[in-house]
Steps between C-alpha positions, in 0.01 A plus 500: 500500500468643857652252724834326448598219727873401545535143628848413654601182647746526795872482429712178546468367840700266719247223448495546140872447487481202716184346308297497808113537524427863634118510521388770744749431773718797545835297521648624177679832432630671194867411381745758399393418138133553605571849632679587167196371311269719700710812452532425116126475477454839682757664278302348181181676644643841567320679206162379645293684764372231742178596666505223762698192605384178651708213642474162668607536863746215471866617509614397169216699334490785735877555476481480117227763497693732736817477305328535163307820601805652637684445182194624301525830684126581545521508882224249550479231776331165421153427662510142632219279411457148646308397179825524323671233709613192331329171453453302835719189461534453876567122505791557246636830619869494543560162326710460199305439186675159476385414855135584423531288175633207699280525800165605329529350139116499416452844636806658339399342169167672538667824580708488190214394264176607623575732808133613534408147606767474777369427851724545799433464877535770764649437836154436653436229248257686275546480117538806279556591130794746486430631140129544515554692827763708337270581209246621753768711665593640166144600431478689830816691429390587136147621628653719759759621264233599242296676759789710603602571146209533275595399130221734396661808653617759234849525655774261416612289812789265523501252785785266607434152640783306658426136592602137433507248226172317569285791631598706194408220258171488672464877470568478122232223463259712713545809294457302171194323634671154468465199730766356721577226246695759303758528794765295328460684169686796654851563598642796743865544553653663804464882468320466186268773377152441361282792365119499497274792365145529623225732376125523510337301226208646297259264658590606843731214579871496521738468199837331590805491283824310549773743379779267606563211718812381681749759375857454623697702248532791759702267732788483261553852371873417444404227238379562145379155443413170673254633742228244455385271784689168490369221283425181654400164345265502194485715195487888507340742269584870454199678382577857360270757338647666198661852515316821437366597154386848387155380520552390871621848577200658312243279660389351163350159470752276332353157505635295200630791301876436480641805654883496578681604809576874530848631631382467862379149432831387344670646819249307738583181308879566550437558858304186533773324332761641752271407779483134383852463361633271776192281486549172334250476212462193273203595283305813400156563352332802375175610345520516120463875520791752454499676831533183723756347248717817509490484888592137497782567267617777730509268799658211312813707398625374839416147409647415177392177343171486682226421243216736464164347398181690395169387645188617332283432815695779677389790256320797669130518528323591180325832574327499150358839408666657805855439376685811432255715689554707811263459795319822428426376142371178616268672755345704220387179323479234767461687834289234680720218371814682597360544853422138511864427402631696788240364757426136382765403230386147487151606367632689201512381135730729303335639193640259239761393757543248791381464855717442795380144512644456149837627612486315837446157307775556241762669724474222757525234231815658378635554858421145601650351195835691577494394866437136410799494255767599760719274692526541878827698482396730218413871498305661215442847400149594380428847361144594424240781553298669764158311457678171428726521812204606720292214395787245560569654837131520607482131427819420697380699802163339496313816366249512233465682163301751683810601695738596233522853638627378828845422349731760377749430226747779430682535168834313562373341819621165613300227668631172624319179511628183650354133462670325796296194459489483114287675249192289566483629874409854633780748424645772741493868411854575622486879412274706283540798293854591600597852347771615738756460222314773327543738788351485847288261688167625352384410150527837322474358143230620252148479606368479143237272343558134427 
């Protein structure tokens, strides 16, 4: 990893409070709460050395960046960039959401369901497509950012980017190589923090990893629980990776060998339980292996009476002959296959084990079955493994089996998935790989093998 990008949405604004459409008009300003959010975000980032900072020139973003950087203590000033401005919704700007819905019902329905297909008219009568234009804007900014901060450079760089809801969603899609149709699969709260790690790939391309998405725990340091984004209509699933094992710490390939949690893993499970203790949970599911079951049991201590069901489809990938081995030992016997596993995991058949496609098929079968069984007001806990969680999340984000390294899953990390329109409709990744309950806004859990 040589380039870390911190994406921060502006703090709560006056138009956010009033439920008005902001767009790129500069009519909205930070509220007192929004300023507090910016300062809290800066405090949470104090331990990081930020190399450069970029901000939208709109007041609500610029003021967030300025307050954040002052609290962070690094002495930086944000560089303003027009390509970080919010989506252009000029005909709607300043209107209440309810007014837009009443006056433009068809267009508003398109905005909520397929925003990439929305067409609006400018003052001169010309038609334009806001989200495709915003995707092009995000691409320009990303290209310029990568030209200034080369991910292939040997020194570690950390760059802060402060913007708005829609432009940051488009930037996330751009970094992941996803189309505009994924816009509604993402959610970004005011002053939320998302972390991306970029490095040079072996083939000369760019390797992109989502470390975390839409983190808000840092905004509530006085609370020890109840810090997840609010749940709306439809079922919610809490996807958790099991806590640490000794083999995670050693970097040993576990696969389907049933290694239990170590002391730190049990502490991580307890911390995840404390983090989720105020969340209403009706059901819980776990892989049939010991380490996720022990993690689930630690979390469920705060939810007595919630049934815990084992799901065979959620067991970890079978590494076959690699199980129990360190990476160096695997390299001795399967150097080329190990290199392929790191470079193109979707092409690898584990010796006497599984492929990512095998895991993808069964993990999604188990996940979809759980989602379909939930009532609209229910929340379920699902505890599984690194490869299993990665395949599920890749599918939900619109990625492929080739992209599993693009998603990070820390031991004890919490991911939230909502199905606002039912389990048979596209989900929303509310937040991904939240590990702040384990200490700090970055994922510092074991970087061991699967």
